[in-house]
Each structure stands twice: as C-alpha cells, then as structure tokens.
N, CA, C and O atoms as a GROMACS GRO file, in nm:
protein
  424
    1UNK      N    1   7.356 -12.215   5.269
    1UNK     CA    2   7.498 -12.226   5.240
    1UNK      C    3   7.523 -12.349   5.155
    1UNK      O    4   7.473 -12.458   5.183
    2UNK      N    5   7.600 -12.330   5.052
    2UNK     CA    6   7.632 -12.445   4.969
    2UNK      C    7   7.759 -12.514   5.019
    2UNK      O    8   7.834 -12.460   5.101
    3UNK      N    9   7.781 -12.632   4.970
    3UNK     CA   10   7.893 -12.716   5.014
    3UNK      C   11   8.028 -12.651   4.986
    3UNK      O   12   8.122 -12.665   5.065
    4UNK      N   13   8.040 -12.581   4.873
    4UNK     CA   14   8.166 -12.516   4.837
    4UNK      C   15   8.202 -12.407   4.938
    4UNK      O   16   8.318 -12.393   4.976
    5UNK      N   17   8.103 -12.330   4.980
    5UNK     CA   18   8.125 -12.225   5.080
    5UNK      C   19   8.173 -12.286   5.211
    5UNK      O   20   8.265 -12.234   5.275
    6UNK      N   21   8.111 -12.396   5.249
    6UNK     CA   22   8.149 -12.462   5.374
    6UNK      C   23   8.290 -12.518   5.366
    6UNK      O   24   8.369 -12.502   5.460
    7UNK      N   25   8.322 -12.583   5.255
    7UNK     CA   26   8.458 -12.640   5.238
    7UNK      C   27   8.564 -12.531   5.242
    7UNK      O   28   8.670 -12.548   5.302
    8UNK      N   29   8.534 -12.418   5.176
    8UNK     CA   30   8.631 -12.308   5.170
    8UNK      C   31   8.656 -12.248   5.309
    8UNK      O   32   8.767 -12.200   5.336
    9UNK      N   33   8.556 -12.250   5.396
    9UNK     CA   34   8.571 -12.188   5.526
    9UNK      C   35   8.597 -12.284   5.641
    9UNK      O   36   8.604 -12.242   5.756
   10UNK      N   37   8.610 -12.412   5.611
   10UNK     CA   38   8.623 -12.514   5.716
   10UNK      C   39   8.738 -12.486   5.812
   10UNK      O   40   8.720 -12.492   5.933
   11UNK      N   41   8.856 -12.457   5.760
   11UNK     CA   42   8.974 -12.438   5.845
   11UNK      C   43   8.956 -12.318   5.938
   11UNK      O   44   8.983 -12.328   6.058
   12UNK      N   45   8.912 -12.206   5.883
   12UNK     CA   46   8.892 -12.086   5.967
   12UNK      C   47   8.780 -12.108   6.067
   12UNK      O   48   8.786 -12.056   6.178
   13UNK      N   49   8.679 -12.183   6.030
   13UNK     CA   50   8.570 -12.212   6.124
   13UNK      C   51   8.622 -12.292   6.243
   13UNK      O   52   8.584 -12.265   6.357
   14UNK      N   53   8.708 -12.388   6.217
   14UNK     CA   54   8.767 -12.468   6.326
   14UNK      C   55   8.860 -12.380   6.411
   14UNK      O   56   8.858 -12.388   6.534
   15UNK      N   57   8.941 -12.298   6.345
   15UNK     CA   58   9.035 -12.211   6.417
   15UNK      C   59   8.960 -12.115   6.511
   15UNK      O   60   9.013 -12.078   6.616
   16UNK      N   61   8.839 -12.076   6.473
   16UNK     CA   62   8.765 -11.982   6.557
   16UNK      C   63   8.737 -12.037   6.697
   16UNK      O   64   8.712 -11.960   6.790
   17UNK      N   65   8.740 -12.168   6.713
   17UNK     CA   66   8.714 -12.229   6.844
   17UNK      C   67   8.841 -12.252   6.926
   17UNK      O   68   8.833 -12.292   7.042
   18UNK      N   69   8.958 -12.227   6.866
   18UNK     CA   70   9.084 -12.253   6.935
   18UNK      C   71   9.125 -12.128   7.010
   18UNK      O   72   9.202 -12.046   6.958
   19UNK      N   73   9.076 -12.112   7.128
   19UNK     CA   74   9.098 -11.998   7.218
   19UNK      C   75   9.045 -11.867   7.158
   19UNK      O   76   9.005 -11.862   7.042
   20UNK      N   77   9.046 -11.765   7.238
   20UNK     CA   78   8.999 -11.634   7.195
   20UNK      C   79   9.088 -11.579   7.084
   20UNK      O   80   9.040 -11.509   6.994
   21UNK      N   81   9.215 -11.609   7.089
   21UNK     CA   82   9.307 -11.563   6.984
   21UNK      C   83   9.269 -11.624   6.849
   21UNK      O   84   9.275 -11.555   6.747
   22UNK      N   85   9.230 -11.750   6.848
   22UNK     CA   86   9.184 -11.814   6.725
   22UNK      C   87   9.059 -11.747   6.671
   22UNK      O   88   9.044 -11.732   6.549
   23UNK      N   89   8.969 -11.707   6.760
   23UNK     CA   90   8.847 -11.637   6.719
   23UNK      C   91   8.883 -11.503   6.654
   23UNK      O   92   8.825 -11.466   6.552
   24UNK      N   93   8.977 -11.432   6.713
   24UNK     CA   94   9.020 -11.303   6.659
   24UNK      C   95   9.087 -11.321   6.522
   24UNK      O   96   9.060 -11.244   6.430
   25UNK      N   97   9.172 -11.421   6.510
   25UNK     CA   98   9.237 -11.449   6.381
   25UNK      C   99   9.133 -11.482   6.274
   25UNK      O  100   9.139 -11.430   6.163
   26UNK      N  101   9.037 -11.567   6.309
   26UNK     CA  102   8.933 -11.604   6.213
   26UNK      C  103   8.850 -11.482   6.175
   26UNK      O  104   8.814 -11.466   6.058
   27UNK      N  105   8.820 -11.396   6.272
   27UNK     CA  106   8.740 -11.277   6.245
   27UNK      C  107   8.810 -11.186   6.143
   27UNK      O  108   8.749 -11.144   6.045
   28UNK      N  109   8.937 -11.156   6.166
   28UNK     CA  110   9.008 -11.066   6.075
   28UNK      C  111   9.041 -11.131   5.941
   28UNK      O  112   9.059 -11.061   5.842
   29UNK      N  113   9.048 -11.263   5.937
   29UNK     CA  114   9.070 -11.333   5.810
   29UNK      C  115   8.942 -11.340   5.727
   29UNK      O  116   8.947 -11.366   5.607
   30UNK      N  117   8.830 -11.316   5.791
   30UNK     CA  118   8.699 -11.329   5.725
   30UNK      C  119   8.638 -11.192   5.697
   30UNK      O  120   8.518 -11.171   5.719
   31UNK      N  121   8.718 -11.099   5.651
   31UNK     CA  122   8.672 -10.963   5.624
   31UNK      C  123   8.672 -10.933   5.475
   31UNK      O  124   8.739 -11.001   5.397
   32UNK      N  125   8.597 -10.832   5.437
   32UNK     CA  126   8.598 -10.782   5.300
   32UNK      C  127   8.540 -10.880   5.200
   32UNK      O  128   8.438 -10.944   5.224
   33UNK      N  129   8.607 -10.891   5.085
   33UNK     CA  130   8.558 -10.976   4.978
   33UNK      C  131   8.579 -11.125   5.006
   33UNK      O  132   8.525 -11.210   4.934
   34UNK      N  133   8.656 -11.158   5.108
   34UNK     CA  134   8.680 -11.298   5.146
   34UNK      C  135   8.576 -11.349   5.245
   34UNK      O  136   8.588 -11.462   5.293
   35UNK      N  137   8.475 -11.268   5.277
   35UNK     CA  138   8.377 -11.304   5.380
   35UNK      C  139   8.305 -11.434   5.344
   35UNK      O  140   8.252 -11.449   5.233
   36UNK      N  141   8.304 -11.525   5.440
   36UNK     CA  142   8.242 -11.656   5.422
   36UNK      C  143   8.136 -11.672   5.530
   36UNK      O  144   8.168 -11.663   5.649
   37UNK      N  145   8.011 -11.696   5.492
   37UNK     CA  146   7.904 -11.702   5.592
   37UNK      C  147   7.916 -11.823   5.685
   37UNK      O  148   7.867 -11.817   5.798
   38UNK      N  149   7.978 -11.931   5.641
   38UNK     CA  150   8.000 -12.048   5.728
   38UNK      C  151   8.097 -12.010   5.839
   38UNK      O  152   8.076 -12.044   5.956
   39UNK      N  153   8.204 -11.940   5.803
   39UNK     CA  154   8.302 -11.894   5.902
   39UNK      C  155   8.237 -11.793   5.997
   39UNK      O  156   8.258 -11.798   6.118
   40UNK      N  157   8.158 -11.702   5.942
   40UNK     CA  158   8.090 -11.601   6.025
   40UNK      C  159   7.999 -11.667   6.128
   40UNK      O  160   7.994 -11.624   6.244
   41UNK      N  161   7.928 -11.771   6.088
   41UNK     CA  162   7.841 -11.842   6.181
   41UNK      C  163   7.923 -11.900   6.297
   41UNK      O  164   7.886 -11.884   6.413
   42UNK      N  165   8.034 -11.966   6.265
   42UNK     CA  166   8.114 -12.030   6.370
   42UNK      C  167   8.189 -11.927   6.455
   42UNK      O  168   8.213 -11.952   6.573
   43UNK      N  169   8.225 -11.814   6.398
   43UNK     CA  170   8.285 -11.708   6.479
   43UNK      C  171   8.183 -11.660   6.582
   43UNK      O  172   8.217 -11.639   6.699
   44UNK      N  173   8.059 -11.642   6.540
   44UNK     CA  174   7.952 -11.601   6.632
   44UNK      C  175   7.933 -11.701   6.745
   44UNK      O  176   7.912 -11.662   6.860
   45UNK      N  177   7.938 -11.830   6.712
   45UNK     CA  178   7.925 -11.933   6.814
   45UNK      C  179   8.043 -11.928   6.911
   45UNK      O  180   8.025 -11.940   7.032
   46UNK      N  181   8.163 -11.910   6.857
   46UNK     CA  182   8.283 -11.904   6.941
   46UNK      C  183   8.279 -11.782   7.035
   46UNK      O  184   8.318 -11.792   7.151
   47UNK      N  185   8.233 -11.670   6.985
   47UNK     CA  186   8.223 -11.549   7.069
   47UNK      C  187   8.128 -11.576   7.186
   47UNK      O  188   8.157 -11.538   7.299
   48UNK      N  189   8.016 -11.640   7.158
   48UNK     CA  190   7.922 -11.675   7.266
   48UNK      C  191   7.990 -11.763   7.372
   48UNK      O  192   7.970 -11.745   7.492
   49UNK      N  193   8.070 -11.858   7.325
   49UNK     CA  194   8.140 -11.949   7.417
   49UNK      C  195   8.239 -11.871   7.504
   49UNK      O  196   8.246 -11.896   7.624
   50UNK      N  197   8.315 -11.780   7.445
   50UNK     CA  198   8.416 -11.708   7.523
   50UNK      C  199   8.352 -11.609   7.620
   50UNK      O  200   8.407 -11.584   7.727
   51UNK      N  201   8.237 -11.553   7.583
   51UNK     CA  202   8.163 -11.468   7.678
   51UNK      C  203   8.114 -11.553   7.794
   51UNK      O  204   8.124 -11.513   7.910
   52UNK      N  205   8.060 -11.671   7.763
   52UNK     CA  206   8.016 -11.764   7.868
   52UNK      C  207   8.133 -11.800   7.958
   52UNK      O  208   8.117 -11.810   8.080
   53UNK      N  209   8.249 -11.821   7.900
   53UNK     CA  210   8.368 -11.855   7.978
   53UNK      C  211   8.401 -11.747   8.079
   53UNK      O  212   8.434 -11.776   8.194
   54UNK      N  213   8.393 -11.622   8.036
   54UNK     CA  214   8.420 -11.510   8.126
   54UNK      C  215   8.317 -11.503   8.239
   54UNK      O  216   8.352 -11.485   8.355
   55UNK      N  217   8.190 -11.518   8.204
   55UNK     CA  218   8.082 -11.514   8.304
   55UNK      C  219   8.098 -11.628   8.404
   55UNK      O  220   8.086 -11.607   8.525
   56UNK      N  221   8.125 -11.748   8.355
   56UNK     CA  222   8.142 -11.862   8.444
   56UNK      C  223   8.263 -11.842   8.535
   56UNK      O  224   8.257 -11.872   8.654
   57UNK      N  225   8.372 -11.791   8.480
   57UNK     CA  226   8.492 -11.769   8.561
   57UNK      C  227   8.465 -11.675   8.678
   57UNK      O  228   8.505 -11.701   8.791
   58UNK      N  229   8.397 -11.566   8.648
   58UNK     CA  230   8.366 -11.469   8.754
   58UNK      C  231   8.270 -11.531   8.855
   58UNK      O  232   8.291 -11.519   8.976
   59UNK      N  233   8.165 -11.596   8.807
   59UNK     CA  234   8.066 -11.657   8.896
   59UNK      C  235   8.129 -11.764   8.984
   59UNK      O  236   8.101 -11.771   9.104
   60UNK      N  237   8.212 -11.847   8.926
   60UNK     CA  238   8.277 -11.954   9.003
   60UNK      C  239   8.370 -11.894   9.108
   60UNK      O  240   8.372 -11.941   9.222
   61UNK      N  241   8.445 -11.792   9.072
   61UNK     CA  242   8.534 -11.727   9.168
   61UNK      C  243   8.455 -11.675   9.289
   61UNK      O  244   8.491 -11.698   9.404
   62UNK      N  245   8.346 -11.604   9.258
   62UNK     CA  246   8.264 -11.548   9.366
   62UNK      C  247   8.203 -11.658   9.451
   62UNK      O  248   8.206 -11.651   9.574
   63UNK      N  249   8.149 -11.761   9.387
   63UNK     CA  250   8.087 -11.870   9.462
   63UNK      C  251   8.188 -11.946   9.549
   63UNK      O  252   8.156 -11.986   9.660
   64UNK      N  253   8.307 -11.965   9.497
   64UNK     CA  254   8.410 -12.034   9.578
   64UNK      C  255   8.450 -11.947   9.697
   64UNK      O  256   8.471 -11.999   9.807
   65UNK      N  257   8.460 -11.817   9.676
   65UNK     CA  258   8.494 -11.727   9.786
   65UNK      C  259   8.385 -11.728   9.894
   65UNK      O  260   8.414 -11.723  10.013
   66UNK      N  261   8.260 -11.735   9.851
   66UNK     CA  262   8.148 -11.732   9.946
   66UNK      C  263   8.130 -11.867  10.016
   66UNK      O  264   8.116 -11.872  10.138
   67UNK      N  265   8.131 -11.975   9.938
   67UNK     CA  266   8.098 -12.107   9.993
   67UNK      C  267   8.219 -12.189  10.034
   67UNK      O  268   8.210 -12.274  10.123
   68UNK      N  269   8.332 -12.165   9.972
   68UNK     CA  270   8.450 -12.245  10.000
   68UNK      C  271   8.447 -12.381   9.930
   68UNK      O  272   8.533 -12.465   9.956
   69UNK      N  273   8.350 -12.404   9.843
   69UNK     CA  274   8.338 -12.532   9.772
   69UNK      C  275   8.423 -12.526   9.646
   69UNK      O  276   8.380 -12.475   9.543
   70UNK      N  277   8.544 -12.578   9.655
   70UNK     CA  278   8.636 -12.569   9.542
   70UNK      C  279   8.595 -12.658   9.424
   70UNK      O  280   8.644 -12.639   9.313
   71UNK      N  281   8.508 -12.753   9.446
   71UNK     CA  282   8.462 -12.840   9.338
   71UNK      C  283   8.384 -12.762   9.232
   71UNK      O  284   8.367 -12.809   9.119
   72UNK      N  285   8.339 -12.642   9.267
   72UNK     CA  286   8.269 -12.558   9.169
   72UNK      C  287   8.360 -12.518   9.053
   72UNK      O  288   8.313 -12.478   8.947
   73UNK      N  289   8.489 -12.528   9.074
   73UNK     CA  290   8.583 -12.491   8.968
   73UNK      C  291   8.569 -12.580   8.844
   73UNK      O  292   8.613 -12.543   8.735
   74UNK      N  293   8.509 -12.696   8.860
   74UNK     CA  294   8.488 -12.785   8.745
   74UNK      C  295   8.390 -12.725   8.644
   74UNK      O  296   8.389 -12.767   8.529
   75UNK      N  297   8.310 -12.629   8.685
   75UNK     CA  298   8.220 -12.561   8.592
   75UNK      C  299   8.297 -12.486   8.484
   75UNK      O  300   8.242 -12.455   8.378
   76UNK      N  301   8.422 -12.456   8.510
   76UNK     CA  302   8.505 -12.386   8.412
   76UNK      C  303   8.533 -12.470   8.288
   76UNK      O  304   8.578 -12.417   8.187
   77UNK      N  305   8.508 -12.599   8.295
   77UNK     CA  306   8.530 -12.686   8.179
   77UNK      C  307   8.416 -12.677   8.078
   77UNK      O  308   8.433 -12.718   7.963
   78UNK      N  309   8.301 -12.626   8.118
   78UNK     CA  310   8.184 -12.621   8.029
   78UNK      C  311   8.214 -12.548   7.898
   78UNK      O  312   8.183 -12.602   7.792
   79UNK      N  313   8.273 -12.427   7.900
   79UNK     CA  314   8.302 -12.360   7.773
   79UNK      C  315   8.395 -12.440   7.682
   79UNK      O  316   8.380 -12.439   7.560
   80UNK      N  317   8.492 -12.509   7.742
   80UNK     CA  318   8.584 -12.589   7.660
   80UNK      C  319   8.513 -12.705   7.594
   80UNK      O  320   8.543 -12.741   7.480
   81UNK      N  321   8.418 -12.764   7.665
   81UNK     CA  322   8.339 -12.873   7.607
   81UNK      C  323   8.256 -12.819   7.491
   81UNK      O  324   8.247 -12.882   7.386
   82UNK      N  325   8.196 -12.702   7.509
   82UNK     CA  326   8.119 -12.640   7.402
   82UNK      C  327   8.208 -12.605   7.282
   82UNK      O  328   8.166 -12.618   7.167
   83UNK      N  329   8.330 -12.560   7.309
   83UNK     CA  330   8.424 -12.527   7.200
   83UNK      C  331   8.459 -12.652   7.120
   83UNK      O  332   8.468 -12.647   6.998
   84UNK      N  333   8.479 -12.763   7.188
   84UNK     CA  334   8.508 -12.889   7.118
   84UNK      C  335   8.389 -12.930   7.033
   84UNK      O  336   8.405 -12.972   6.919
   85UNK      N  337   8.268 -12.918   7.088
   85UNK     CA  338   8.148 -12.951   7.011
   85UNK      C  339   8.135 -12.861   6.888
   85UNK      O  340   8.101 -12.908   6.779
   86UNK      N  341   8.163 -12.732   6.904
   86UNK     CA  342   8.158 -12.639   6.792
   86UNK      C  343   8.260 -12.673   6.685
   86UNK      O  344   8.230 -12.669   6.566
   87UNK      N  345   8.381 -12.706   6.728
   87UNK     CA  346   8.486 -12.743   6.632
   87UNK      C  347   8.451 -12.872   6.560
   87UNK      O  348   8.480 -12.888   6.441
   88UNK      N  349   8.387 -12.964   6.631
   88UNK     CA  350   8.344 -13.088   6.566
   88UNK      C  351   8.236 -13.059   6.461
   88UNK      O  352   8.236 -13.118   6.354
   89UNK      N  353   8.145 -12.967   6.492
   89UNK     CA  354   8.043 -12.927   6.395
   89UNK      C  355   8.108 -12.862   6.272
   89UNK      O  356   8.071 -12.892   6.159
   90UNK      N  357   8.205 -12.774   6.296
   90UNK     CA  358   8.274 -12.708   6.186
   90UNK      C  359   8.348 -12.810   6.100
   90UNK      O  360   8.346 -12.801   5.977
   91UNK      N  361   8.412 -12.906   6.163
   91UNK     CA  362   8.484 -13.010   6.090
   91UNK      C  363   8.389 -13.096   6.006
   91UNK      O  364   8.426 -13.143   5.898
   92UNK      N  365   8.268 -13.115   6.056
   92UNK     CA  366   8.167 -13.195   5.985
   92UNK      C  367   8.086 -13.110   5.887
   92UNK      O  368   7.990 -13.158   5.827
   93UNK      N  369   8.125 -12.984   5.870
   93UNK     CA  370   8.058 -12.889   5.780
   93UNK      C  371   7.913 -12.865   5.818
   93UNK      O  372   7.827 -12.846   5.732
   94UNK      N  373   7.886 -12.866   5.949
   94UNK     CA  374   7.751 -12.839   6.000
   94UNK      C  375   7.746 -12.697   6.054
   94UNK      O  376   7.839 -12.651   6.119
   95UNK      N  377   7.636 -12.629   6.028
   95UNK     CA  378   7.614 -12.495   6.083
   95UNK      C  379   7.507 -12.506   6.190
   95UNK      O  380   7.401 -12.444   6.180
   96UNK      N  381   7.535 -12.585   6.293
   96UNK     CA  382   7.441 -12.606   6.403
   96UNK      C  383   7.489 -12.527   6.525
   96UNK      O  384   7.608 -12.526   6.557
   97UNK      N  385   7.395 -12.460   6.594
   97UNK     CA  386   7.435 -12.386   6.714
   97UNK      C  387   7.480 -12.482   6.825
   97UNK      O  388   7.431 -12.595   6.835
   98UNK      N  389   7.574 -12.435   6.907
   98UNK     CA  390   7.617 -12.514   7.021
   98UNK      C  391   7.504 -12.521   7.122
   98UNK      O  392   7.421 -12.431   7.127
   99UNK      N  393   7.500 -12.626   7.203
   99UNK     CA  394   7.390 -12.641   7.300
   99UNK      C  395   7.383 -12.525   7.399
   99UNK      O  396   7.485 -12.465   7.434
  100UNK      N  397   7.266 -12.495   7.443
  100UNK     CA  398   7.231 -12.398   7.546
  100UNK      C  399   7.251 -12.252   7.503
  100UNK      O  400   7.155 -12.175   7.509
  101UNK      N  401   7.369 -12.212   7.460
  101UNK     CA  402   7.394 -12.072   7.432
  101UNK      C  403   7.399 -12.038   7.284
  101UNK      O  404   7.409 -11.921   7.247
  102UNK      N  405   7.393 -12.137   7.199
  102UNK     CA  406   7.412 -12.117   7.055
  102UNK      C  407   7.311 -12.028   6.987
  102UNK      O  408   7.339 -11.974   6.880
  103UNK      N  409   7.192 -12.011   7.046
  103UNK     CA  410   7.089 -11.929   6.983
  103UNK      C  411   7.069 -11.796   7.054
  103UNK      O  412   6.983 -11.717   7.014
  104UNK      N  413   7.146 -11.769   7.158
  104UNK     CA  414   7.132 -11.644   7.231
  104UNK      C  415   7.181 -11.528   7.145
  104UNK      O  416   7.290 -11.534   7.087
  105UNK      N  417   7.101 -11.425   7.137
  105UNK     CA  418   7.142 -11.304   7.066
  105UNK      C  419   7.147 -11.317   6.917
  105UNK      O  420   7.201 -11.228   6.850
  106UNK      N  421   7.095 -11.420   6.863
  106UNK     CA  422   7.112 -11.434   6.720
  106UNK      C  423   6.988 -11.462   6.648
  106UNK      O  424   6.990 -11.477   6.526
   0.00000   0.00000   0.00000
C-alpha cells in the first residue's frame, strides 16, 4: 500500500472502529470503484473485534451466572481496548493487525 492510498482511507479506517455501526458505514462506503485496501484491512480488523465482543459477552454472562463472580464483567472491556488500538494504528497509517485476534481467519 502506498502512502496516498493510506491517506485517502484514513478517516474511514478510523470510523470502522467506532462501534459496529461505524464498521457498517465504512464497509458500504468502501464499495465499487472507491474500494481502498487500507480501509478494507481495518474493516476486517474491526469485524474481528466485534465478533470477539459478542463471544466475550456471552461467555461472561454464562460464567457470571455459574460462578456469581461479577468481576468477570471487566473482560467486556477487552474489545474496546482493541478497538482503540486499531483506531490508533489507522490514525498512524499503519496496517498492523490488532493483538491476539488480528491474524485469525486472514
């Protein structure tokens, strides 16, 4: 990816990390002849984060119901931390995968 491609897609790449709605907006904005591979990379990272968020939410709910340890709810912050890291990478024009889940399925 060249620098011009990254600069052109920087805003949409950052938006892809701002909740699932931001990911959807970035996805539909990055279609057809406007397709930007920098944005596509960050959309893929954001999708991984939101899937992780769903899995963690379900797992934490079940574990809290079984164990009664409400402190497990702090695990729900992990996807948000990863989203911030991804947005920081996008802002810095880096196409680096987010830690732990960034290379899954890709």
